[in-house]
Structures are given as C-alpha cells and as structure tokens.
LOMARLO-282218 format. One line per 8 residues: number of its first residue (from 0); their letters; for each residue x, y, z of N, C-alpha, C, O, CB. Coordinates in pm, 1 decimal, padded with zeros to 6 digits. Each point is the difference from the previous one (the first is absolute). Glycine has a CB too. Example, Ala and Ser with C-alpha at 12.3 -4.5 7.8 and 13.67 -1.06 7.14 Angstrom:
REM residues 2
0 = AS = 01319.0,-00569.0,00780.0,-00089.0,00119.0,00000.0,00090.0,00120.0,00000.0,00103.6,-00001.9,00066.5,-00292.8,-00115.4,00058.1  00154.2,00222.3,-00196.6,00082.0,00119.0,00006.0,-00077.0,00109.0,00073.0,00050.9,00110.8,00016.9,00067.5,-00173.6,-00231.4
//
This chain:
REM residues 131
0 = YRLLLKFQ = -00459.4,01342.7,01905.5,-00036.9,00057.3,-00137.8,00047.8,00100.1,-00079.7,-00005.0,00025.7,-00120.3,-00143.5,-00091.8,00202.3  00202.7,00123.1,00028.7,00040.5,00152.9,-00043.6,00151.6,-00032.8,-00052.7,00062.1,00058.9,-00088.4,-00217.4,00104.6,00287.6  00192.0,-00262.5,-00128.0,00151.4,-00057.3,-00071.6,-00012.5,-00062.2,-00130.4,00094.6,-00027.7,-00073.8,-00007.0,-00029.3,00293.1  -00198.3,00038.7,-00240.6,00000.1,-00064.7,-00130.4,-00015.6,00126.6,-00108.1,00073.9,00031.6,-00093.3,-00186.9,-00275.3,00191.6  00021.4,00288.4,-00062.9,-00019.4,00155.9,-00091.4,00142.3,00076.9,-00013.0,00031.8,00064.9,-00099.7,-00291.1,-00017.5,00205.8  00330.3,-00062.2,-00004.9,00143.9,00049.8,00019.6,00075.9,-00061.2,-00106.3,00074.6,00065.4,-00072.9,-00086.0,-00040.7,00321.3  -00004.8,-00139.1,-00257.7,00057.1,-00086.4,-00093.9,-00025.8,00024.2,-00143.3,00073.9,00041.2,-00089.5,-00087.1,-00189.3,00262.0  -00075.2,00122.4,-00171.6,-00113.2,00035.8,-00147.9,00057.1,00132.2,-00066.7,00030.0,-00002.0,-00119.4,-00282.3,-00088.2,00237.2
8 = RREGHSNV = 00266.8,00200.0,-00045.0,00050.7,00123.2,-00078.1,00107.5,-00004.9,-00020.8,00041.4,00063.2,-00097.1,-00161.0,00057.2,00163.6  00215.1,-00199.4,00017.0,00121.6,-00016.7,-00044.1,00044.8,-00043.8,-00116.5,00068.5,00069.1,-00075.4,-00068.6,-00082.1,00256.4  -00048.4,-00149.2,-00212.6,00028.2,-00087.8,-00025.0,-00082.2,00019.5,-00150.3,00041.1,-00045.7,-00106.6,00021.9,-00071.0,00362.7  -00175.7,00187.6,-00239.4,-00090.2,-00031.9,-00141.7,-00080.2,-00098.0,00007.4,-00064.4,-00018.4,-00103.3,00219.1,00081.1,-00025.1  -00173.3,-00126.9,00205.8,-00021.9,-00167.8,00020.8,-00064.7,-00012.8,00144.5,-00009.8,00090.3,00083.2,00236.8,-00176.5,-00232.3  -00274.4,-00062.8,00162.5,-00074.2,-00030.3,00149.0,00063.0,-00162.9,00006.4,-00037.6,-00070.4,00093.8,-00242.0,00246.7,-00100.6  00365.2,-00227.0,-00083.8,00044.3,-00122.1,00009.4,00085.0,00036.3,00128.3,00061.5,00106.6,-00004.4,-00074.1,-00203.4,-00257.6  00020.1,00035.8,00351.2,00065.2,00003.4,00120.8,00099.9,-00089.6,00009.2,-00053.1,-00090.5,00064.5,-00127.0,00163.8,00025.9
16 = PSSHIEGS = 00313.4,-00113.4,-00118.0,00064.2,-00139.1,00041.7,-00041.8,-00017.6,00140.6,-00028.8,00092.4,00076.0,00239.2,-00081.7,-00228.4  -00211.5,-00153.8,00184.8,-00045.8,-00025.0,00125.9,00101.5,00044.1,00101.7,-00029.1,00050.4,00108.4,-00106.1,-00234.0,-00196.6  00285.8,00154.9,00033.6,00114.0,00056.7,00121.1,00018.0,00146.2,00018.1,00092.3,00040.8,00070.5,00041.9,-00234.6,-00120.7  -00242.2,00301.2,-00027.4,00026.4,00110.3,-00022.3,-00043.9,00065.9,00155.2,-00102.1,-00039.5,00056.2,00076.4,00018.8,-00346.2  00109.5,00118.5,00347.4,-00027.1,00050.1,00123.4,-00000.6,00183.6,-00009.3,00098.2,00071.5,-00020.0,00022.1,-00324.1,00133.3  -00263.8,00296.1,-00091.5,00023.2,00121.9,-00021.8,-00001.1,00083.6,00157.1,-00080.7,-00021.3,00090.5,-00026.6,-00017.2,-00357.1  00205.3,00124.4,00267.8,00045.9,00057.0,00095.2,00075.4,-00123.3,00121.1,00111.0,-00052.8,-00007.0,-00309.7,00265.7,-00067.5  00083.7,-00231.4,00187.2,00026.1,-00112.6,00087.7,-00081.2,-00129.3,-00025.1,00037.0,-00101.0,00059.9,00020.3,00273.9,00101.4
24 = TSLGMWLD = -00177.6,-00181.1,-00254.1,-00082.5,-00033.9,-00008.6,00007.5,-00125.3,-00073.2,00104.2,00024.1,-00060.8,-00170.8,00185.2,00106.9  00026.3,-00347.5,-00092.6,00012.7,-00086.5,-00082.4,-00106.7,00010.9,-00062.4,-00092.3,-00077.1,00026.4,00227.2,-00044.9,00075.9  -00151.5,00240.5,-00220.4,-00109.8,00001.2,-00088.3,-00045.3,-00137.2,-00086.0,-00109.8,-00053.1,-00017.3,00188.5,00296.9,00011.6  00009.6,-00265.1,-00024.0,00007.3,-00152.4,-00098.4,-00092.3,-00093.7,00072.5,-00110.8,-00046.4,-00026.8,00375.2,00054.4,-00055.0  -00165.9,-00022.3,00201.1,-00116.9,-00116.9,00098.9,-00105.5,00033.9,-00009.8,-00075.4,-00057.1,-00078.8,00184.3,00006.0,00245.0  -00153.7,00165.0,-00082.6,-00161.2,00056.6,-00018.7,-00062.0,-00029.2,-00131.5,-00090.6,-00083.3,-00000.8,00141.0,00277.2,00145.0  -00015.0,-00137.7,-00255.1,-00042.9,-00041.5,-00099.3,-00011.3,-00135.6,-00017.1,-00120.7,-00022.8,-00008.2,00188.0,00205.8,-00053.0  -00008.9,-00278.6,00052.2,00030.9,-00168.4,-00011.0,-00177.9,00024.9,00140.4,-00116.1,-00030.6,-00027.6,00543.8,-00089.5,-00024.8
32 = LQRQKKKR = -00397.0,00157.0,00132.8,-00108.8,-00028.8,00103.0,-00149.9,00004.0,-00015.2,-00088.4,-00063.4,00057.6,00257.3,00140.5,00052.0  -00173.6,00042.8,-00231.3,-00142.4,00043.6,-00045.7,-00026.7,-00066.3,-00089.2,-00120.6,-00008.3,-00023.4,00121.1,00202.2,00072.9  00099.1,-00275.2,-00144.6,-00044.0,-00102.1,-00116.9,-00034.1,-00099.1,00049.4,-00086.5,-00064.4,-00059.2,00210.9,00123.2,-00088.5  -00076.3,-00104.4,00260.9,-00047.9,-00144.6,00026.2,-00132.8,00016.7,00095.5,-00066.6,-00097.0,00036.3,00327.0,-00017.2,-00052.1  -00285.7,00230.9,00046.6,-00113.5,00026.1,00102.5,-00114.9,-00009.8,-00137.5,-00096.4,-00076.3,-00005.7,00224.0,00265.7,00251.7  -00086.5,-00092.8,-00346.7,-00121.9,00007.0,-00106.4,-00028.6,-00158.6,-00026.7,-00109.6,-00055.9,-00004.0,00183.7,00305.4,-00129.1  00103.8,-00326.7,00109.5,-00058.6,-00151.5,-00062.3,-00124.2,-00059.9,00089.0,-00106.3,-00025.0,-00056.9,00364.6,-00044.4,-00026.4  -00243.2,00047.8,00219.2,-00087.9,-00039.8,00087.9,-00157.2,00066.4,00034.2,-00087.9,-00048.5,00071.3,00322.2,-00013.4,-00003.5
40 = GKLDKRCE = -00235.1,00178.5,-00138.7,-00071.6,00048.4,-00023.0,-00065.3,00117.7,00127.7,-00111.7,00051.7,00000.8,00120.0,-00267.6,-00179.9  00118.2,00235.9,00292.8,-00025.4,00065.5,00123.1,00065.2,00129.4,-00029.9,00044.7,00061.3,00097.0,-00055.5,-00265.7,00063.2  00026.2,00265.7,-00299.0,00046.5,00129.7,00029.9,-00145.5,00081.5,-00030.6,-00096.9,-00045.6,-00060.7,00384.7,00010.9,-00007.3  -00273.4,00170.4,00129.2,-00088.6,00066.5,00014.5,-00068.9,00068.2,-00123.2,00098.7,00054.3,-00049.6,00010.5,-00052.2,00256.2  -00218.7,00031.8,-00291.7,-00022.6,00027.5,-00076.0,00009.6,00116.2,-00048.3,00009.3,00022.0,-00120.8,-00080.7,-00174.8,00168.9  00070.3,00244.1,00044.9,00036.7,00130.6,-00013.3,00188.0,00012.3,-00046.5,00033.1,00059.9,-00102.3,-00267.4,00000.1,00307.0  00338.2,-00126.1,-00111.9,00109.9,-00046.0,00001.3,00007.4,-00031.5,-00132.2,00058.6,00082.4,-00070.3,-00043.3,-00144.6,00292.8  -00059.3,-00035.8,-00275.2,00031.4,-00063.2,-00155.2,-00034.5,00118.6,-00081.1,00082.9,00019.1,-00089.0,-00149.1,-00283.7,00116.7
48 = KKLKDVGI = -00018.4,00339.5,-00025.0,-00013.5,00083.1,-00096.2,00083.6,00093.5,-00010.0,00046.3,00033.0,-00109.3,-00230.2,-00082.2,00117.9  00216.5,00106.7,00103.7,00118.1,00088.2,00044.4,00131.1,-00032.5,-00095.3,00061.9,00077.9,-00072.5,-00156.2,-00077.3,00334.3  00123.3,-00185.1,-00230.4,00141.3,-00009.7,-00073.7,-00037.6,-00011.2,-00105.9,00096.1,00040.0,-00065.8,00040.9,-00131.6,00198.5  -00214.9,00063.3,-00202.3,-00067.7,-00032.0,-00107.0,00046.1,00150.0,-00099.5,00082.8,00014.6,-00089.9,-00304.3,-00195.9,00233.1  00117.3,00284.2,-00072.2,00012.4,00120.1,-00086.0,00183.9,00057.0,-00020.7,00047.4,00088.9,-00070.8,-00337.8,-00017.8,00178.4  00350.9,-00161.1,-00018.4,00145.3,00087.2,-00028.0,00105.9,-00093.0,-00084.3,00120.9,00015.7,-00017.2,-00143.4,00123.0,00263.9  -00061.9,-00236.0,-00290.7,00100.1,-00123.5,-00102.3,00023.9,-00116.0,00078.2,00072.0,-00082.6,-00056.1,00073.5,00250.9,-00071.9  -00183.0,-00196.2,00234.8,00101.6,-00119.5,00036.2,-00081.2,-00121.3,-00053.0,-00121.7,-00017.4,00007.4,00242.1,00122.1,00223.1
56 = VWQLLSER = -00026.6,-00183.7,-00284.9,-00018.8,-00139.7,-00067.8,-00024.3,-00120.5,00081.0,00071.3,-00027.1,00096.6,00068.9,00114.9,-00253.3  -00240.5,-00161.4,00118.8,-00050.6,-00073.5,00102.1,00053.3,-00144.0,-00032.1,00027.4,-00077.6,00091.5,-00237.7,00235.4,-00049.4  00224.3,-00191.1,-00172.5,00050.6,-00149.4,-00009.2,00131.3,00034.4,-00078.3,-00006.1,00026.6,-00120.1,-00237.4,-00180.5,00111.0  00371.9,00153.1,00082.9,00143.7,00063.5,-00030.4,00051.3,-00106.6,-00134.7,00047.2,00041.2,-00106.0,00024.0,00055.3,00404.4  -00097.4,-00259.5,-00257.3,00018.5,-00041.2,-00131.3,-00034.5,00003.2,-00135.7,00072.6,-00007.0,-00099.1,-00044.0,-00062.2,00241.6  -00173.1,00083.0,-00130.4,-00061.5,00040.9,-00126.9,00031.7,00147.5,-00050.0,00012.3,00030.2,-00118.7,-00193.1,-00192.8,00184.1  00189.6,00229.8,00017.1,00078.1,00148.1,-00018.6,00121.0,-00036.0,-00109.3,00015.2,00027.5,-00119.0,-00059.0,00075.4,00397.6  00102.1,-00158.2,-00206.4,00170.4,-00051.3,-00046.3,-00023.9,-00063.2,-00145.9,00029.8,00069.0,-00097.4,00077.2,-00152.0,00365.8
64 = WENYYRLL = -00150.0,-00021.8,-00283.2,-00028.0,-00072.3,-00138.0,-00062.5,00119.3,-00062.1,00090.9,00046.5,-00068.8,-00132.6,-00311.4,00131.9  -00031.0,00317.4,-00072.9,-00058.7,00118.5,-00080.0,00073.9,00111.3,-00047.6,-00014.2,00080.7,-00091.8,-00152.0,-00134.2,00208.8  00259.2,00031.6,-00016.8,00122.5,00123.6,-00053.2,00073.5,-00054.4,-00126.8,00019.4,00046.0,-00112.5,00045.2,00040.3,00369.2  -00032.2,-00200.7,-00194.4,00105.5,-00104.6,-00070.6,-00086.7,-00039.9,-00166.6,00060.7,-00023.0,-00104.6,00047.7,-00112.9,00398.4  -00217.4,00136.7,-00281.9,-00094.0,-00011.6,-00132.9,00048.0,00153.3,-00089.6,00045.1,00010.7,-00114.0,-00297.3,-00167.2,00257.4  00227.1,00244.2,-00058.9,-00023.3,00080.0,-00070.9,00140.0,00074.0,-00084.3,00018.3,00060.3,-00105.7,-00238.5,-00059.5,00270.7  00326.1,-00059.9,-00013.5,00120.8,00046.4,-00129.7,00003.3,-00134.4,-00126.7,00031.2,00047.1,-00109.4,00168.1,00099.7,00326.5  -00222.3,-00284.0,-00220.8,-00027.3,-00091.0,-00088.2,-00051.9,00105.3,-00115.8,00064.3,00053.3,-00090.5,-00115.4,-00275.5,00263.1
72 = LKFQQREG = -00051.5,00230.2,-00146.7,-00082.7,00095.8,-00128.0,00080.7,00110.8,-00045.7,-00012.9,00025.0,-00119.8,-00215.6,-00059.2,00215.9  00325.1,00122.1,-00017.2,00051.5,00127.6,-00077.1,00133.1,-00123.6,-00085.8,00014.8,00012.3,-00121.6,-00071.2,00284.6,00346.2  00133.5,-00396.1,-00154.9,00075.3,-00046.0,-00092.4,-00050.4,-00038.0,-00120.0,00048.9,00033.6,-00107.8,00059.9,-00080.9,00270.3  -00223.3,-00034.7,-00145.8,-00083.0,-00076.8,-00140.6,-00067.6,00133.4,-00098.1,-00060.6,-00028.7,-00103.2,-00035.6,-00228.3,00269.2  00108.2,00359.6,-00135.9,-00021.9,00110.4,-00094.9,00072.8,00052.9,-00044.3,00003.9,00044.2,-00114.9,-00129.2,-00017.0,00182.8  00241.5,-00016.2,00061.0,00125.1,00041.2,-00125.7,00102.7,-00080.1,-00062.5,00072.9,00066.9,-00073.3,-00086.4,00109.4,00181.2  00049.1,-00332.8,-00099.3,00031.0,-00096.9,-00047.5,-00105.2,-00056.6,-00125.4,00045.2,-00042.1,-00106.5,00079.3,00022.5,00342.3  -00242.0,00024.5,-00211.3,-00089.5,-00079.2,-00133.1,00024.9,-00166.6,00087.3,-00028.3,-00103.6,-00060.2,00108.4,00289.0,-00248.3
80 = HSNVPSKH = -00028.1,-00188.5,00444.9,-00028.5,-00172.4,00020.3,-00039.6,00050.2,00179.6,-00023.1,00106.4,00057.4,00254.4,-00306.8,-00274.3  -00222.2,00059.0,00254.9,-00023.9,-00045.1,00151.7,00116.2,-00083.1,00030.4,-00006.6,-00038.1,00116.9,-00251.4,00033.7,-00119.7  00369.4,-00041.2,-00062.3,00103.5,-00074.0,-00002.6,00104.7,00060.2,00144.6,00117.4,-00023.7,-00028.7,-00158.6,-00022.4,-00277.0  00035.9,00080.0,00375.5,00039.8,00064.5,00079.2,00164.0,-00060.4,00060.5,-00010.9,-00086.9,00086.5,-00269.7,00155.0,-00059.1  00449.8,-00022.7,-00072.3,00057.1,-00076.1,00054.6,00034.8,-00018.8,00121.5,-00039.1,00097.4,00064.3,00065.9,-00082.3,-00229.7  00031.5,-00096.4,00238.3,-00018.2,-00067.3,00155.6,00054.4,00104.3,00055.4,-00034.6,00022.0,00116.1,00056.7,-00276.1,-00123.4  00079.7,00350.6,-00057.9,00082.5,00107.5,00109.5,-00079.0,00112.4,-00038.6,00056.3,00106.5,00025.4,00208.1,-00186.7,-00007.4  -00368.1,00090.0,-00067.0,-00034.1,00159.9,-00039.9,-00040.4,00062.7,00105.1,-00072.7,-00030.2,00094.6,00003.2,-00005.8,-00304.3
88 = KEDGTRLG = 00126.8,00127.2,00179.4,-00076.7,00121.1,00106.1,-00120.8,00082.8,-00037.3,-00000.2,-00017.7,-00121.8,00220.2,00050.4,00191.4  -00304.3,00032.0,-00048.7,-00114.4,00089.8,-00057.7,00027.8,00105.9,00136.3,00008.7,-00048.2,00113.0,-00223.6,-00145.5,-00270.6  00228.3,00352.1,00131.9,-00001.6,00095.8,00085.9,00061.8,-00051.3,00117.8,-00057.7,00018.0,00107.3,-00129.8,00083.5,-00205.9  00313.6,-00172.6,00094.4,00046.3,-00054.7,00081.2,-00053.4,-00115.1,00095.0,00070.1,-00021.4,00099.0,00014.2,00218.6,-00151.2  -00172.7,-00257.0,00040.0,-00063.4,-00083.5,00027.1,00022.6,-00145.3,-00076.9,00005.8,-00009.8,-00122.5,-00137.0,00211.1,00191.7  00145.2,-00334.8,00042.0,00056.2,-00094.0,-00108.7,-00114.8,-00108.1,-00048.2,-00029.9,-00104.7,00057.3,00280.8,00129.4,00053.5  -00295.1,00018.0,-00205.9,-00111.3,-00037.7,-00101.5,00035.3,-00145.5,-00021.2,-00052.7,-00093.2,00060.7,00016.4,00330.6,-00187.8  00119.2,-00246.7,00046.0,-00003.9,-00141.1,-00010.8,00029.0,-00082.2,00081.0,-00018.2,-00116.9,-00034.2,00043.2,00163.4,-00122.4
96 = TWLFRQAQ = 00037.1,-00017.0,00309.8,-00004.2,-00082.2,00084.5,-00161.3,-00034.5,00038.0,-00037.3,-00114.7,00024.7,00284.7,00199.7,00041.2  -00329.4,00022.8,-00065.3,-00142.0,-00021.2,00033.8,-00038.4,-00125.8,-00101.0,-00003.9,-00116.3,00040.1,-00054.9,00389.4,00035.3  00035.6,-00240.2,-00189.5,-00026.4,-00063.1,-00106.1,00044.5,-00126.5,-00011.4,-00078.3,-00086.9,-00038.4,00068.8,00275.2,-00040.2  00126.2,-00215.7,00106.2,00046.8,-00141.9,00006.4,-00053.7,-00064.1,00165.7,-00017.1,-00121.5,-00010.6,00261.2,00186.9,-00179.1  -00265.3,-00029.5,00293.4,-00109.1,-00017.1,00097.0,-00122.0,-00026.3,-00025.9,-00058.0,-00072.8,00080.6,00166.5,00189.0,00010.0  -00163.7,-00079.3,-00177.7,-00125.4,00003.8,-00086.4,-00055.8,-00143.2,-00056.5,-00101.1,-00069.3,00011.4,00189.2,00305.3,-00079.2  00052.2,-00239.6,-00007.8,-00029.7,-00125.9,-00114.8,00062.1,-00102.3,00114.7,-00000.4,-00110.1,-00055.0,00040.6,00217.8,-00250.2  00007.4,-00120.8,00425.4,00045.2,-00099.6,00079.0,-00115.2,00001.9,00095.1,00005.1,-00077.6,00095.4,00254.2,00096.2,-00130.6
104 = KKKKGTLD = -00336.3,00040.0,00024.9,-00130.5,-00024.7,00121.0,-00098.3,-00055.4,-00104.9,-00067.2,-00092.5,00045.8,00090.3,00312.9,00156.6  -00056.6,-00181.3,-00363.1,-00044.4,-00082.6,-00090.8,00029.6,-00150.1,00006.0,-00087.4,-00084.0,00021.5,00098.9,00282.4,-00135.5  00085.3,-00219.2,00098.6,00060.7,-00133.8,00008.5,-00079.2,-00090.5,00077.6,-00067.0,-00100.4,-00024.4,00279.5,00195.2,00003.5  -00177.7,-00013.6,00142.7,-00042.4,-00107.8,00147.2,-00106.8,00035.7,00000.9,-00028.5,-00015.0,00118.8,00200.1,-00009.8,00039.2  -00277.0,00072.1,-00216.1,-00142.5,-00011.1,-00010.5,-00059.0,00114.9,00109.9,-00117.2,-00003.3,00037.3,00127.2,-00274.8,-00113.3  00049.6,00340.9,00104.7,-00015.0,00131.2,00138.5,-00025.5,00153.0,-00059.0,-00029.3,00098.7,00067.6,00228.9,-00234.2,00095.8  -00183.9,00130.4,-00284.7,-00016.8,00157.7,-00048.4,-00145.8,00019.3,-00044.4,-00047.9,-00068.2,-00090.5,00298.2,00091.2,-00000.6  -00332.9,00089.0,00168.9,-00116.6,00057.4,00008.2,-00049.8,-00010.0,-00156.1,00042.9,00062.6,-00096.9,00019.4,00093.9,00318.6
112 = GSREKKLV = -00198.0,-00284.9,-00213.3,-00044.6,00019.9,-00179.4,00014.2,00161.4,-00058.8,00070.4,00031.8,-00095.9,-00279.4,-00239.0,00128.3  00131.0,00293.4,00043.1,-00012.0,00124.3,-00046.0,00117.8,00072.0,-00028.4,00008.1,00077.1,-00095.6,-00195.1,-00084.0,00203.5  00296.7,-00019.5,-00012.9,00107.1,00087.3,-00018.4,00060.9,-00058.5,-00145.9,00034.9,00081.2,-00085.7,00012.7,-00026.0,00367.5  -00035.3,-00218.1,-00308.7,00077.0,-00070.5,-00111.5,-00088.3,00058.3,-00156.0,00050.4,00001.8,-00112.4,00027.3,-00259.1,00299.6  -00192.0,00292.5,-00157.2,-00042.5,00034.5,-00125.0,-00009.8,00114.8,-00035.5,-00048.4,00023.8,-00110.6,-00037.2,-00179.4,00120.7  00135.0,00273.4,00085.5,00033.2,00115.6,-00036.3,00130.9,00018.4,-00043.3,00031.2,00108.1,-00050.0,-00188.8,-00051.5,00180.7  00234.6,-00141.8,-00119.3,00161.3,-00090.7,-00037.0,-00011.0,-00019.0,-00147.6,00028.7,00081.6,-00087.6,00006.0,-00245.0,00317.6  -00072.3,00065.1,-00240.7,-00078.1,-00026.8,-00115.2,-00053.9,00083.8,-00125.8,00030.3,-00011.9,-00118.7,-00067.6,-00111.5,00293.7
120 = DVGVVWDI = -00064.2,00224.0,-00104.1,-00067.8,00078.4,-00092.1,00105.8,00143.0,-00034.2,-00031.8,00091.6,-00075.9,-00230.7,-00197.2,00181.1  00360.1,00098.2,-00047.5,00110.1,00060.2,-00023.5,00110.4,-00050.5,-00093.4,00080.4,00074.9,-00055.4,-00148.3,-00007.7,00257.0  00065.3,-00187.0,-00213.0,00095.4,-00042.4,-00087.9,00136.3,-00065.1,00069.2,00105.6,-00010.1,-00062.4,-00210.9,00194.5,-00091.7  00087.0,-00229.7,00300.5,00063.2,-00057.2,00045.3,00012.6,-00165.1,-00062.5,-00104.4,-00065.3,00000.7,00056.4,00260.9,00177.9  00146.9,-00247.1,-00220.1,00036.3,-00141.0,-00048.7,00102.0,-00083.2,00110.6,00118.4,00021.8,00025.9,-00140.5,00078.6,-00290.3  -00063.0,-00194.9,00314.0,00053.7,-00064.5,00128.8,00102.9,-00107.3,-00060.7,00089.1,-00039.7,00075.0,-00320.6,00072.2,00086.6  00225.6,-00075.4,-00275.2,00097.5,-00143.3,-00038.2,00035.3,00079.7,-00143.8,-00067.8,-00009.1,-00102.3,-00069.0,-00269.1,00227.4  00243.9,00348.5,-00111.0,00067.6,00065.9,-00103.3,00044.2,-00097.6,-00132.3,-00013.4,00045.3,-00113.6,00093.3,00116.9,00314.2
128 = TSE = -00042.3,-00258.2,-00185.0,00052.1,-00091.1,-00045.3,-00130.9,-00099.9,-00097.0,00018.9,-00074.9,-00095.8,00187.3,00113.0,00319.4  -00324.8,-00005.3,-00160.0,-00088.5,-00065.5,-00083.9,-00060.1,00076.0,-00069.4,-00101.5,-00046.9,-00051.6,00080.1,-00101.1,00173.0  00055.5,00293.1,-00152.2,-00062.9,00106.5,-00055.7,00066.2,00007.7,-00156.1,-00036.6,00087.7,-00078.3,-00006.7,00039.7,00331.2
//
C-alpha cells in the first residue's frame, strides 16, 4: 500500500499498469490481485476503502470506455458533429479507431445497450450512407 501511495504522489493518479514494478515489487500485479479479490468479494473492507480513497478504479474497462466517450464529447462540441474520421486522434488517443470498434460491436449485436444510447444521444451515425 505504501508503494501505491508513492506511485500516486509521483504520477498524480493510481492507475498502475499491470507490468509496473515499484522498487523491486510488482505493484501492478499486486493491484490486479486486489481487484480480483474485490470482484470475488474477498477483499477486506478496510483495505477496499483505503484503495478507494486513493482513487483506485475497480472496473478498468468501464473507465477506459468512459474516457473515450469524454474525448468524443470534446470532439463533438468542437466540431459540431460526431462523425470522427477513422484515423483521428484526440489528445493523442485514437478516437476514430475506438468509434469504429463501437460500430463493429453494434453490427455484431455485442455493444451494450446503454453505451449505444449514449453514443446515439451525442450524434453518432452508425450508417453514414443512410443519413
């Protein structure tokens, strides 16, 4: 836990990459283990609270999706539309590639309904040729 605090003070966040080693300790693997314990309901509540208090993100994939969505909102507000070119990067992040993957998921029927609604609400057009 002390190493996590050290990492957070230095980096300004607690999103430790899985492969990160702090000193001689695999901090990333330790944090992954804490996430697994929480998911199985086996993480001590005091430990869970301490980790939450330092900003640990428990659902990494959901957090990543929301970060891309925030970039899409930024793009939409600036450009006036949500038709992101496939090679477009927003703040160094491949937003166009992400949006293309969301469209692929929708086509396959694997895009979560609430996420699809958020994308439609911000103006994403799934089939540009039909618009």
